[in-house]
mmCIF file as Biopython writes it, N, C-alpha, C and O atoms, coordinates in Angstrom:
data_model
#
loop_
_atom_site.group_PDB
_atom_site.id
_atom_site.type_symbol
_atom_site.label_atom_id
_atom_site.label_alt_id
_atom_site.label_comp_id
_atom_site.label_asym_id
_atom_site.label_entity_id
_atom_site.label_seq_id
_atom_site.pdbx_PDB_ins_code
_atom_site.Cartn_x
_atom_site.Cartn_y
_atom_site.Cartn_z
_atom_site.occupancy
_atom_site.B_iso_or_equiv
_atom_site.auth_seq_id
_atom_site.auth_asym_id
_atom_site.pdbx_PDB_model_num
ATOM 1   N N  . UNK A ? 1  ? 1.225  -1.469 -0.060 1.0 0.0 1  A 1 
ATOM 2   C CA . UNK A ? 1  ? -0.171 0.075  0.217  1.0 0.0 1  A 1 
ATOM 3   C C  . UNK A ? 1  ? 1.087  1.039  0.016  1.0 0.0 1  A 1 
ATOM 4   O O  . UNK A ? 1  ? 2.229  0.716  0.342  1.0 0.0 1  A 1 
ATOM 5   N N  . UNK A ? 2  ? 0.730  2.291  -0.577 1.0 0.0 2  A 1 
ATOM 6   C CA . UNK A ? 2  ? 1.600  3.422  -0.927 1.0 0.0 2  A 1 
ATOM 7   C C  . UNK A ? 2  ? 0.575  4.490  -0.209 1.0 0.0 2  A 1 
ATOM 8   O O  . UNK A ? 2  ? -0.636 4.639  -0.046 1.0 0.0 2  A 1 
ATOM 9   N N  . UNK A ? 3  ? 1.825  5.148  0.124  1.0 0.0 3  A 1 
ATOM 10  C CA . UNK A ? 3  ? 1.356  6.380  0.652  1.0 0.0 3  A 1 
ATOM 11  C C  . UNK A ? 3  ? 1.405  7.512  0.271  1.0 0.0 3  A 1 
ATOM 12  O O  . UNK A ? 3  ? 2.280  8.356  0.461  1.0 0.0 3  A 1 
ATOM 13  N N  . UNK A ? 4  ? -0.146 7.608  -0.643 1.0 0.0 4  A 1 
ATOM 14  C CA . UNK A ? 4  ? -0.572 8.480  -2.330 1.0 0.0 4  A 1 
ATOM 15  C C  . UNK A ? 4  ? -0.514 9.838  -1.308 1.0 0.0 4  A 1 
ATOM 16  O O  . UNK A ? 4  ? 0.083  10.719 -1.926 1.0 0.0 4  A 1 
ATOM 17  N N  . UNK A ? 5  ? -0.937 10.332 0.082  1.0 0.0 5  A 1 
ATOM 18  C CA . UNK A ? 5  ? -0.979 11.839 0.140  1.0 0.0 5  A 1 
ATOM 19  C C  . UNK A ? 5  ? 0.546  12.125 0.230  1.0 0.0 5  A 1 
ATOM 20  O O  . UNK A ? 5  ? 1.076  13.140 -0.224 1.0 0.0 5  A 1 
ATOM 21  N N  . UNK A ? 6  ? 1.136  11.201 0.813  1.0 0.0 6  A 1 
ATOM 22  C CA . UNK A ? 6  ? 2.577  11.765 1.208  1.0 0.0 6  A 1 
ATOM 23  C C  . UNK A ? 6  ? 3.537  12.208 0.154  1.0 0.0 6  A 1 
ATOM 24  O O  . UNK A ? 6  ? 4.306  13.169 0.150  1.0 0.0 6  A 1 
ATOM 25  N N  . UNK A ? 7  ? 3.218  10.897 -1.113 1.0 0.0 7  A 1 
ATOM 26  C CA . UNK A ? 7  ? 3.976  11.292 -1.543 1.0 0.0 7  A 1 
ATOM 27  C C  . UNK A ? 7  ? 3.953  12.030 -2.778 1.0 0.0 7  A 1 
ATOM 28  O O  . UNK A ? 7  ? 4.956  12.144 -3.482 1.0 0.0 7  A 1 
ATOM 29  N N  . UNK A ? 8  ? 2.193  12.823 -3.222 1.0 0.0 8  A 1 
ATOM 30  C CA . UNK A ? 8  ? 2.107  13.813 -3.616 1.0 0.0 8  A 1 
ATOM 31  C C  . UNK A ? 8  ? 3.078  15.165 -2.893 1.0 0.0 8  A 1 
ATOM 32  O O  . UNK A ? 8  ? 3.739  16.000 -3.511 1.0 0.0 8  A 1 
ATOM 33  N N  . UNK A ? 9  ? 2.966  15.085 -1.967 1.0 0.0 9  A 1 
ATOM 34  C CA . UNK A ? 9  ? 2.905  16.221 -0.940 1.0 0.0 9  A 1 
ATOM 35  C C  . UNK A ? 9  ? 5.229  16.048 -1.508 1.0 0.0 9  A 1 
ATOM 36  O O  . UNK A ? 9  ? 5.906  17.023 -1.836 1.0 0.0 9  A 1 
ATOM 37  N N  . UNK A ? 10 ? 5.398  15.583 -1.479 1.0 0.0 10 A 1 
ATOM 38  C CA . UNK A ? 10 ? 6.531  15.455 -1.959 1.0 0.0 10 A 1 
ATOM 39  C C  . UNK A ? 10 ? 7.396  15.576 -3.291 1.0 0.0 10 A 1 
ATOM 40  O O  . UNK A ? 10 ? 8.434  16.237 -3.300 1.0 0.0 10 A 1 
ATOM 41  N N  . UNK A ? 11 ? 6.904  14.881 -4.456 1.0 0.0 11 A 1 
ATOM 42  C CA . UNK A ? 11 ? 6.463  15.269 -5.266 1.0 0.0 11 A 1 
ATOM 43  C C  . UNK A ? 11 ? 5.700  17.345 -6.014 1.0 0.0 11 A 1 
ATOM 44  O O  . UNK A ? 11 ? 5.945  18.017 -7.016 1.0 0.0 11 A 1 
ATOM 45  N N  . UNK A ? 12 ? 5.211  17.446 -5.354 1.0 0.0 12 A 1 
ATOM 46  C CA . UNK A ? 12 ? 5.055  18.862 -5.468 1.0 0.0 12 A 1 
ATOM 47  C C  . UNK A ? 12 ? 6.000  19.694 -4.919 1.0 0.0 12 A 1 
ATOM 48  O O  . UNK A ? 12 ? 6.123  20.783 -5.480 1.0 0.0 12 A 1 
ATOM 49  N N  . UNK A ? 13 ? 6.580  19.506 -4.130 1.0 0.0 13 A 1 
ATOM 50  C CA . UNK A ? 13 ? 7.998  20.380 -3.948 1.0 0.0 13 A 1 
ATOM 51  C C  . UNK A ? 13 ? 9.194  19.982 -4.464 1.0 0.0 13 A 1 
ATOM 52  O O  . UNK A ? 13 ? 10.002 20.814 -4.878 1.0 0.0 13 A 1 
ATOM 53  N N  . UNK A ? 14 ? 9.471  18.456 -4.498 1.0 0.0 14 A 1 
ATOM 54  C CA . UNK A ? 14 ? 10.819 18.112 -5.095 1.0 0.0 14 A 1 
ATOM 55  C C  . UNK A ? 14 ? 10.855 17.253 -6.130 1.0 0.0 14 A 1 
ATOM 56  O O  . UNK A ? 14 ? 11.971 16.823 -6.421 1.0 0.0 14 A 1 
ATOM 57  N N  . UNK A ? 15 ? 10.022 16.924 -6.704 1.0 0.0 15 A 1 
ATOM 58  C CA . UNK A ? 15 ? 9.551  16.439 -8.278 1.0 0.0 15 A 1 
ATOM 59  C C  . UNK A ? 15 ? 10.041 14.581 -8.136 1.0 0.0 15 A 1 
ATOM 60  O O  . UNK A ? 15 ? 9.308  13.663 -8.505 1.0 0.0 15 A 1 
ATOM 61  N N  . UNK A ? 16 ? 11.001 14.460 -7.709 1.0 0.0 16 A 1 
ATOM 62  C CA . UNK A ? 16 ? 11.829 13.141 -7.185 1.0 0.0 16 A 1 
ATOM 63  C C  . UNK A ? 16 ? 12.338 12.562 -6.046 1.0 0.0 16 A 1 
ATOM 64  O O  . UNK A ? 16 ? 13.341 13.055 -5.531 1.0 0.0 16 A 1 
ATOM 65  N N  . UNK A ? 17 ? 11.790 11.564 -5.558 1.0 0.0 17 A 1 
ATOM 66  C CA . UNK A ? 17 ? 12.369 10.834 -3.972 1.0 0.0 17 A 1 
ATOM 67  C C  . UNK A ? 17 ? 13.389 11.373 -4.214 1.0 0.0 17 A 1 
ATOM 68  O O  . UNK A ? 17 ? 13.697 12.350 -3.532 1.0 0.0 17 A 1 
ATOM 69  N N  . UNK A ? 18 ? 14.324 10.881 -5.348 1.0 0.0 18 A 1 
ATOM 70  C CA . UNK A ? 18 ? 15.766 10.758 -5.361 1.0 0.0 18 A 1 
ATOM 71  C C  . UNK A ? 18 ? 16.148 12.707 -4.718 1.0 0.0 18 A 1 
ATOM 72  O O  . UNK A ? 18 ? 17.208 12.996 -4.162 1.0 0.0 18 A 1 
ATOM 73  N N  . UNK A ? 19 ? 15.083 13.677 -4.974 1.0 0.0 19 A 1 
ATOM 74  C CA . UNK A ? 19 ? 15.914 15.072 -4.671 1.0 0.0 19 A 1 
ATOM 75  C C  . UNK A ? 19 ? 15.758 15.139 -3.022 1.0 0.0 19 A 1 
ATOM 76  O O  . UNK A ? 19 ? 16.615 15.296 -2.153 1.0 0.0 19 A 1 
ATOM 77  N N  . UNK A ? 20 ? 13.982 14.916 -2.916 1.0 0.0 20 A 1 
ATOM 78  C CA . UNK A ? 20 ? 13.774 14.435 -1.048 1.0 0.0 20 A 1 
ATOM 79  C C  . UNK A ? 20 ? 14.415 13.496 -0.107 1.0 0.0 20 A 1 
ATOM 80  O O  . UNK A ? 20 ? 14.222 13.462 1.108  1.0 0.0 20 A 1 
ATOM 81  N N  . UNK A ? 21 ? 15.104 12.826 -0.714 1.0 0.0 21 A 1 
ATOM 82  C CA . UNK A ? 21 ? 16.311 11.510 -0.033 1.0 0.0 21 A 1 
ATOM 83  C C  . UNK A ? 21 ? 17.691 12.778 -0.140 1.0 0.0 21 A 1 
ATOM 84  O O  . UNK A ? 21 ? 18.773 12.405 0.313  1.0 0.0 21 A 1 
ATOM 85  N N  . UNK A ? 22 ? 17.645 13.559 -0.459 1.0 0.0 22 A 1 
ATOM 86  C CA . UNK A ? 22 ? 19.011 14.534 -1.046 1.0 0.0 22 A 1 
ATOM 87  C C  . UNK A ? 22 ? 18.625 15.323 0.430  1.0 0.0 22 A 1 
ATOM 88  O O  . UNK A ? 22 ? 19.156 15.006 1.494  1.0 0.0 22 A 1 
ATOM 89  N N  . UNK A ? 23 ? 17.764 16.239 0.313  1.0 0.0 23 A 1 
ATOM 90  C CA . UNK A ? 23 ? 17.206 17.288 0.889  1.0 0.0 23 A 1 
ATOM 91  C C  . UNK A ? 23 ? 17.013 16.660 2.154  1.0 0.0 23 A 1 
ATOM 92  O O  . UNK A ? 23 ? 16.986 17.575 2.977  1.0 0.0 23 A 1 
ATOM 93  N N  . UNK A ? 24 ? 16.826 15.270 2.881  1.0 0.0 24 A 1 
ATOM 94  C CA . UNK A ? 24 ? 16.486 15.328 4.467  1.0 0.0 24 A 1 
ATOM 95  C C  . UNK A ? 24 ? 17.593 13.843 4.871  1.0 0.0 24 A 1 
ATOM 96  O O  . UNK A ? 24 ? 17.415 13.054 5.799  1.0 0.0 24 A 1 
ATOM 97  N N  . UNK A ? 25 ? 18.907 13.821 3.670  1.0 0.0 25 A 1 
ATOM 98  C CA . UNK A ? 25 ? 19.846 13.498 3.808  1.0 0.0 25 A 1 
ATOM 99  C C  . UNK A ? 25 ? 19.304 11.462 3.660  1.0 0.0 25 A 1 
ATOM 100 O O  . UNK A ? 25 ? 19.790 10.829 4.597  1.0 0.0 25 A 1 
ATOM 101 N N  . UNK A ? 26 ? 18.551 10.678 2.789  1.0 0.0 26 A 1 
ATOM 102 C CA . UNK A ? 26 ? 17.749 10.002 3.288  1.0 0.0 26 A 1 
ATOM 103 C C  . UNK A ? 26 ? 18.522 8.947  1.896  1.0 0.0 26 A 1 
ATOM 104 O O  . UNK A ? 26 ? 19.293 9.512  1.120  1.0 0.0 26 A 1 
ATOM 105 N N  . UNK A ? 27 ? 18.265 7.693  1.751  1.0 0.0 27 A 1 
ATOM 106 C CA . UNK A ? 27 ? 18.635 7.003  0.436  1.0 0.0 27 A 1 
ATOM 107 C C  . UNK A ? 27 ? 17.291 7.210  -0.333 1.0 0.0 27 A 1 
ATOM 108 O O  . UNK A ? 27 ? 16.345 7.842  0.138  1.0 0.0 27 A 1 
ATOM 109 N N  . UNK A ? 28 ? 17.302 6.581  -1.636 1.0 0.0 28 A 1 
ATOM 110 C CA . UNK A ? 28 ? 16.116 6.854  -2.057 1.0 0.0 28 A 1 
ATOM 111 C C  . UNK A ? 28 ? 15.579 5.259  -1.851 1.0 0.0 28 A 1 
ATOM 112 O O  . UNK A ? 28 ? 14.571 5.003  -2.510 1.0 0.0 28 A 1 
ATOM 113 N N  . UNK A ? 29 ? 16.168 4.049  -0.948 1.0 0.0 29 A 1 
ATOM 114 C CA . UNK A ? 29 ? 15.510 3.202  -0.859 1.0 0.0 29 A 1 
ATOM 115 C C  . UNK A ? 29 ? 14.581 3.677  0.397  1.0 0.0 29 A 1 
ATOM 116 O O  . UNK A ? 29 ? 13.354 3.695  0.303  1.0 0.0 29 A 1 
ATOM 117 N N  . UNK A ? 30 ? 15.006 3.911  1.119  1.0 0.0 30 A 1 
ATOM 118 C CA . UNK A ? 30 ? 14.751 4.621  2.656  1.0 0.0 30 A 1 
ATOM 119 C C  . UNK A ? 30 ? 13.381 5.473  2.393  1.0 0.0 30 A 1 
ATOM 120 O O  . UNK A ? 30 ? 12.508 5.523  3.259  1.0 0.0 30 A 1 
ATOM 121 N N  . UNK A ? 31 ? 13.303 5.885  1.618  1.0 0.0 31 A 1 
ATOM 122 C CA . UNK A ? 31 ? 12.411 7.211  1.067  1.0 0.0 31 A 1 
ATOM 123 C C  . UNK A ? 31 ? 11.135 6.008  0.680  1.0 0.0 31 A 1 
ATOM 124 O O  . UNK A ? 31 ? 10.021 6.062  1.201  1.0 0.0 31 A 1 
ATOM 125 N N  . UNK A ? 32 ? 11.489 5.094  -0.183 1.0 0.0 32 A 1 
ATOM 126 C CA . UNK A ? 32 ? 10.564 4.065  -0.831 1.0 0.0 32 A 1 
ATOM 127 C C  . UNK A ? 32 ? 9.719  3.328  0.115  1.0 0.0 32 A 1 
ATOM 128 O O  . UNK A ? 32 ? 8.490  3.255  0.093  1.0 0.0 32 A 1 
ATOM 129 N N  . UNK A ? 33 ? 10.691 2.686  1.112  1.0 0.0 33 A 1 
ATOM 130 C CA . UNK A ? 33 ? 10.253 2.158  2.082  1.0 0.0 33 A 1 
ATOM 131 C C  . UNK A ? 33 ? 9.274  3.284  3.001  1.0 0.0 33 A 1 
ATOM 132 O O  . UNK A ? 33 ? 8.741  2.761  3.980  1.0 0.0 33 A 1 
ATOM 133 N N  . UNK A ? 34 ? 9.085  4.241  2.867  1.0 0.0 34 A 1 
ATOM 134 C CA . UNK A ? 34 ? 8.819  4.630  3.970  1.0 0.0 34 A 1 
ATOM 135 C C  . UNK A ? 34 ? 7.493  5.371  3.102  1.0 0.0 34 A 1 
ATOM 136 O O  . UNK A ? 34 ? 6.547  5.462  3.885  1.0 0.0 34 A 1 
ATOM 137 N N  . UNK A ? 35 ? 7.258  5.736  2.199  1.0 0.0 35 A 1 
ATOM 138 C CA . UNK A ? 35 ? 5.859  5.802  1.414  1.0 0.0 35 A 1 
ATOM 139 C C  . UNK A ? 35 ? 5.243  4.684  1.125  1.0 0.0 35 A 1 
ATOM 140 O O  . UNK A ? 35 ? 4.026  4.802  0.984  1.0 0.0 35 A 1 
ATOM 141 N N  . UNK A ? 36 ? 5.960  2.991  0.908  1.0 0.0 36 A 1 
ATOM 142 C CA . UNK A ? 36 ? 5.369  1.983  1.080  1.0 0.0 36 A 1 
ATOM 143 C C  . UNK A ? 36 ? 4.780  1.275  1.829  1.0 0.0 36 A 1 
ATOM 144 O O  . UNK A ? 36 ? 4.450  0.102  1.653  1.0 0.0 36 A 1 
ATOM 145 N N  . UNK A ? 37 ? 4.482  2.413  3.354  1.0 0.0 37 A 1 
ATOM 146 C CA . UNK A ? 37 ? 4.088  2.268  4.411  1.0 0.0 37 A 1 
ATOM 147 C C  . UNK A ? 37 ? 4.912  1.013  4.896  1.0 0.0 37 A 1 
ATOM 148 O O  . UNK A ? 37 ? 4.399  0.080  5.513  1.0 0.0 37 A 1 
ATOM 149 N N  . UNK A ? 38 ? 6.249  1.091  4.549  1.0 0.0 38 A 1 
ATOM 150 C CA . UNK A ? 38 ? 7.410  -0.191 5.439  1.0 0.0 38 A 1 
ATOM 151 C C  . UNK A ? 38 ? 7.980  0.447  6.655  1.0 0.0 38 A 1 
ATOM 152 O O  . UNK A ? 38 ? 8.377  -0.292 7.555  1.0 0.0 38 A 1 
ATOM 153 N N  . UNK A ? 39 ? 8.075  1.885  6.797  1.0 0.0 39 A 1 
ATOM 154 C CA . UNK A ? 39 ? 8.849  2.528  7.409  1.0 0.0 39 A 1 
ATOM 155 C C  . UNK A ? 39 ? 8.320  3.925  7.933  1.0 0.0 39 A 1 
ATOM 156 O O  . UNK A ? 39 ? 7.982  4.838  7.179  1.0 0.0 39 A 1 
ATOM 157 N N  . UNK A ? 40 ? 8.289  3.984  9.367  1.0 0.0 40 A 1 
ATOM 158 C CA . UNK A ? 40 ? 7.779  5.019  9.373  1.0 0.0 40 A 1 
ATOM 159 C C  . UNK A ? 40 ? 8.835  5.934  10.017 1.0 0.0 40 A 1 
ATOM 160 O O  . UNK A ? 40 ? 9.485  5.227  10.787 1.0 0.0 40 A 1 
ATOM 161 N N  . UNK A ? 41 ? 9.284  7.188  10.036 1.0 0.0 41 A 1 
ATOM 162 C CA . UNK A ? 41 ? 9.747  8.002  10.524 1.0 0.0 41 A 1 
ATOM 163 C C  . UNK A ? 41 ? 10.091 8.436  11.721 1.0 0.0 41 A 1 
ATOM 164 O O  . UNK A ? 41 ? 9.520  9.452  12.118 1.0 0.0 41 A 1 
ATOM 165 N N  . UNK A ? 42 ? 11.429 7.579  12.881 1.0 0.0 42 A 1 
ATOM 166 C CA . UNK A ? 42 ? 11.464 8.450  14.339 1.0 0.0 42 A 1 
ATOM 167 C C  . UNK A ? 42 ? 11.012 10.096 13.997 1.0 0.0 42 A 1 
ATOM 168 O O  . UNK A ? 42 ? 10.839 10.690 12.934 1.0 0.0 42 A 1 
ATOM 169 N N  . UNK A ? 43 ? 10.902 10.566 15.613 1.0 0.0 43 A 1 
ATOM 170 C CA . UNK A ? 43 ? 10.230 11.899 15.533 1.0 0.0 43 A 1 
ATOM 171 C C  . UNK A ? 43 ? 11.540 12.430 15.036 1.0 0.0 43 A 1 
ATOM 172 O O  . UNK A ? 43 ? 11.293 12.730 13.868 1.0 0.0 43 A 1 
ATOM 173 N N  . UNK A ? 44 ? 13.011 12.762 15.314 1.0 0.0 44 A 1 
ATOM 174 C CA . UNK A ? 44 ? 13.889 13.506 14.620 1.0 0.0 44 A 1 
ATOM 175 C C  . UNK A ? 44 ? 13.822 13.453 13.325 1.0 0.0 44 A 1 
ATOM 176 O O  . UNK A ? 44 ? 14.142 14.455 12.684 1.0 0.0 44 A 1 
ATOM 177 N N  . UNK A ? 45 ? 13.264 11.925 12.465 1.0 0.0 45 A 1 
ATOM 178 C CA . UNK A ? 45 ? 13.005 12.361 10.951 1.0 0.0 45 A 1 
ATOM 179 C C  . UNK A ? 45 ? 11.978 12.766 11.317 1.0 0.0 45 A 1 
ATOM 180 O O  . UNK A ? 45 ? 12.593 13.484 12.105 1.0 0.0 45 A 1 
ATOM 181 N N  . UNK A ? 46 ? 10.751 13.060 11.556 1.0 0.0 46 A 1 
ATOM 182 C CA . UNK A ? 46 ? 9.812  13.758 11.321 1.0 0.0 46 A 1 
ATOM 183 C C  . UNK A ? 46 ? 10.015 15.118 11.193 1.0 0.0 46 A 1 
ATOM 184 O O  . UNK A ? 46 ? 9.549  15.929 10.392 1.0 0.0 46 A 1 
ATOM 185 N N  . UNK A ? 47 ? 10.669 15.215 11.975 1.0 0.0 47 A 1 
ATOM 186 C CA . UNK A ? 47 ? 11.075 17.204 11.952 1.0 0.0 47 A 1 
ATOM 187 C C  . UNK A ? 47 ? 11.528 17.020 11.224 1.0 0.0 47 A 1 
ATOM 188 O O  . UNK A ? 47 ? 10.558 16.837 10.487 1.0 0.0 47 A 1 
ATOM 189 N N  . UNK A ? 48 ? 12.701 16.800 10.356 1.0 0.0 48 A 1 
ATOM 190 C CA . UNK A ? 48 ? 13.282 17.139 9.072  1.0 0.0 48 A 1 
ATOM 191 C C  . UNK A ? 48 ? 12.752 16.993 7.868  1.0 0.0 48 A 1 
ATOM 192 O O  . UNK A ? 48 ? 13.386 17.438 6.910  1.0 0.0 48 A 1 
ATOM 193 N N  . UNK A ? 49 ? 11.497 16.348 7.659  1.0 0.0 49 A 1 
ATOM 194 C CA . UNK A ? 49 ? 10.530 15.663 6.790  1.0 0.0 49 A 1 
ATOM 195 C C  . UNK A ? 49 ? 9.727  16.358 6.920  1.0 0.0 49 A 1 
ATOM 196 O O  . UNK A ? 49 ? 9.166  16.448 5.828  1.0 0.0 49 A 1 
ATOM 197 N N  . UNK A ? 50 ? 9.088  17.201 7.889  1.0 0.0 50 A 1 
ATOM 198 C CA . UNK A ? 50 ? 8.027  18.126 7.987  1.0 0.0 50 A 1 
ATOM 199 C C  . UNK A ? 50 ? 8.424  19.544 7.781  1.0 0.0 50 A 1 
ATOM 200 O O  . UNK A ? 50 ? 7.553  20.375 7.521  1.0 0.0 50 A 1 
ATOM 201 N N  . UNK A ? 51 ? 9.622  19.867 7.875  1.0 0.0 51 A 1 
ATOM 202 C CA . UNK A ? 51 ? 10.718 20.813 8.046  1.0 0.0 51 A 1 
ATOM 203 C C  . UNK A ? 51 ? 10.884 21.184 6.205  1.0 0.0 51 A 1 
ATOM 204 O O  . UNK A ? 51 ? 11.258 22.340 6.008  1.0 0.0 51 A 1 
ATOM 205 N N  . UNK A ? 52 ? 10.729 20.631 5.360  1.0 0.0 52 A 1 
ATOM 206 C CA . UNK A ? 52 ? 11.584 20.206 4.356  1.0 0.0 52 A 1 
ATOM 207 C C  . UNK A ? 52 ? 10.760 19.985 3.764  1.0 0.0 52 A 1 
ATOM 208 O O  . UNK A ? 52 ? 11.242 19.323 2.845  1.0 0.0 52 A 1 
ATOM 209 N N  . UNK A ? 53 ? 9.237  20.113 3.527  1.0 0.0 53 A 1 
ATOM 210 C CA . UNK A ? 53 ? 8.263  19.533 3.306  1.0 0.0 53 A 1 
ATOM 211 C C  . UNK A ? 53 ? 6.923  20.898 3.679  1.0 0.0 53 A 1 
ATOM 212 O O  . UNK A ? 53 ? 5.824  21.099 3.161  1.0 0.0 53 A 1 
ATOM 213 N N  . UNK A ? 54 ? 7.627  21.574 4.731  1.0 0.0 54 A 1 
ATOM 214 C CA . UNK A ? 54 ? 6.953  23.360 4.918  1.0 0.0 54 A 1 
ATOM 215 C C  . UNK A ? 54 ? 5.977  22.805 5.117  1.0 0.0 54 A 1 
ATOM 216 O O  . UNK A ? 54 ? 5.137  23.122 4.275  1.0 0.0 54 A 1 
ATOM 217 N N  . UNK A ? 55 ? 5.384  21.635 6.299  1.0 0.0 55 A 1 
ATOM 218 C CA . UNK A ? 55 ? 4.297  20.803 6.320  1.0 0.0 55 A 1 
ATOM 219 C C  . UNK A ? 55 ? 4.395  21.220 8.255  1.0 0.0 55 A 1 
ATOM 220 O O  . UNK A ? 55 ? 5.220  21.891 8.874  1.0 0.0 55 A 1 
ATOM 221 N N  . UNK A ? 56 ? 3.296  20.552 8.668  1.0 0.0 56 A 1 
ATOM 222 C CA . UNK A ? 56 ? 3.424  20.469 10.148 1.0 0.0 56 A 1 
ATOM 223 C C  . UNK A ? 56 ? 3.953  19.579 10.690 1.0 0.0 56 A 1 
ATOM 224 O O  . UNK A ? 56 ? 4.420  18.887 9.785  1.0 0.0 56 A 1 
ATOM 225 N N  . UNK A ? 57 ? 4.302  18.923 12.102 1.0 0.0 57 A 1 
ATOM 226 C CA . UNK A ? 57 ? 4.753  17.678 12.548 1.0 0.0 57 A 1 
ATOM 227 C C  . UNK A ? 57 ? 3.113  16.980 12.464 1.0 0.0 57 A 1 
ATOM 228 O O  . UNK A ? 57 ? 3.140  15.770 12.237 1.0 0.0 57 A 1 
ATOM 229 N N  . UNK A ? 58 ? 1.884  17.511 12.599 1.0 0.0 58 A 1 
ATOM 230 C CA . UNK A ? 58 ? 0.724  17.161 13.045 1.0 0.0 58 A 1 
ATOM 231 C C  . UNK A ? 58 ? 0.450  16.760 11.587 1.0 0.0 58 A 1 
ATOM 232 O O  . UNK A ? 58 ? 0.298  15.546 11.449 1.0 0.0 58 A 1 
ATOM 233 N N  . UNK A ? 59 ? 0.359  17.431 10.563 1.0 0.0 59 A 1 
ATOM 234 C CA . UNK A ? 59 ? 0.050  17.222 9.318  1.0 0.0 59 A 1 
ATOM 235 C C  . UNK A ? 59 ? 1.166  16.004 8.669  1.0 0.0 59 A 1 
ATOM 236 O O  . UNK A ? 59 ? 0.527  15.251 7.934  1.0 0.0 59 A 1 
ATOM 237 N N  . UNK A ? 60 ? 1.935  15.803 8.709  1.0 0.0 60 A 1 
ATOM 238 C CA . UNK A ? 60 ? 2.813  15.364 8.437  1.0 0.0 60 A 1 
ATOM 239 C C  . UNK A ? 60 ? 2.678  13.265 9.234  1.0 0.0 60 A 1 
ATOM 240 O O  . UNK A ? 60 ? 2.974  12.172 8.751  1.0 0.0 60 A 1 
ATOM 241 N N  . UNK A ? 61 ? 2.113  13.692 10.527 1.0 0.0 61 A 1 
ATOM 242 C CA . UNK A ? 61 ? 1.322  12.509 11.380 1.0 0.0 61 A 1 
ATOM 243 C C  . UNK A ? 61 ? 0.714  12.177 10.753 1.0 0.0 61 A 1 
ATOM 244 O O  . UNK A ? 61 ? 1.172  11.198 10.164 1.0 0.0 61 A 1 
ATOM 245 N N  . UNK A ? 62 ? -0.698 12.584 10.313 1.0 0.0 62 A 1 
ATOM 246 C CA . UNK A ? 62 ? -2.445 12.953 9.804  1.0 0.0 62 A 1 
ATOM 247 C C  . UNK A ? 62 ? -1.655 11.437 8.427  1.0 0.0 62 A 1 
ATOM 248 O O  . UNK A ? 62 ? -2.248 10.366 8.300  1.0 0.0 62 A 1 
ATOM 249 N N  . UNK A ? 63 ? -0.483 11.724 7.715  1.0 0.0 63 A 1 
ATOM 250 C CA . UNK A ? 63 ? -0.342 10.988 6.452  1.0 0.0 63 A 1 
ATOM 251 C C  . UNK A ? 63 ? 0.109  8.979  7.045  1.0 0.0 63 A 1 
ATOM 252 O O  . UNK A ? 63 ? 0.150  8.074  6.212  1.0 0.0 63 A 1 
ATOM 253 N N  . UNK A ? 64 ? 0.253  8.854  7.870  1.0 0.0 64 A 1 
ATOM 254 C CA . UNK A ? 64 ? 0.322  7.794  8.417  1.0 0.0 64 A 1 
ATOM 255 C C  . UNK A ? 64 ? -0.616 6.514  9.302  1.0 0.0 64 A 1 
ATOM 256 O O  . UNK A ? 64 ? -0.640 5.284  9.266  1.0 0.0 64 A 1 
ATOM 257 N N  . UNK A ? 65 ? -1.464 7.782  10.221 1.0 0.0 65 A 1 
ATOM 258 C CA . UNK A ? 65 ? -2.626 7.207  10.463 1.0 0.0 65 A 1 
ATOM 259 C C  . UNK A ? 65 ? -4.480 6.447  9.998  1.0 0.0 65 A 1 
ATOM 260 O O  . UNK A ? 65 ? -5.611 6.165  10.392 1.0 0.0 65 A 1 
ATOM 261 N N  . UNK A ? 66 ? -3.378 6.486  8.731  1.0 0.0 66 A 1 
ATOM 262 C CA . UNK A ? 66 ? -4.156 6.002  7.711  1.0 0.0 66 A 1 
ATOM 263 C C  . UNK A ? 66 ? -4.891 4.224  8.422  1.0 0.0 66 A 1 
ATOM 264 O O  . UNK A ? 66 ? -5.637 3.540  7.722  1.0 0.0 66 A 1 
#
């Protein structure tokens, strides 16, 4: 199952998973695992992700609460 909302948010700002991964210091594989709901970011990682995407932690958390 893919996290479509989060992927859309990433693609809107970064265009590719690789560009997003570079921004937050992750490999493309780790980004892919997160987007396929096989990995949930730790709190420190979540802060980096929310900052990179320009969204709140609450909004980011809502992507994983499905």
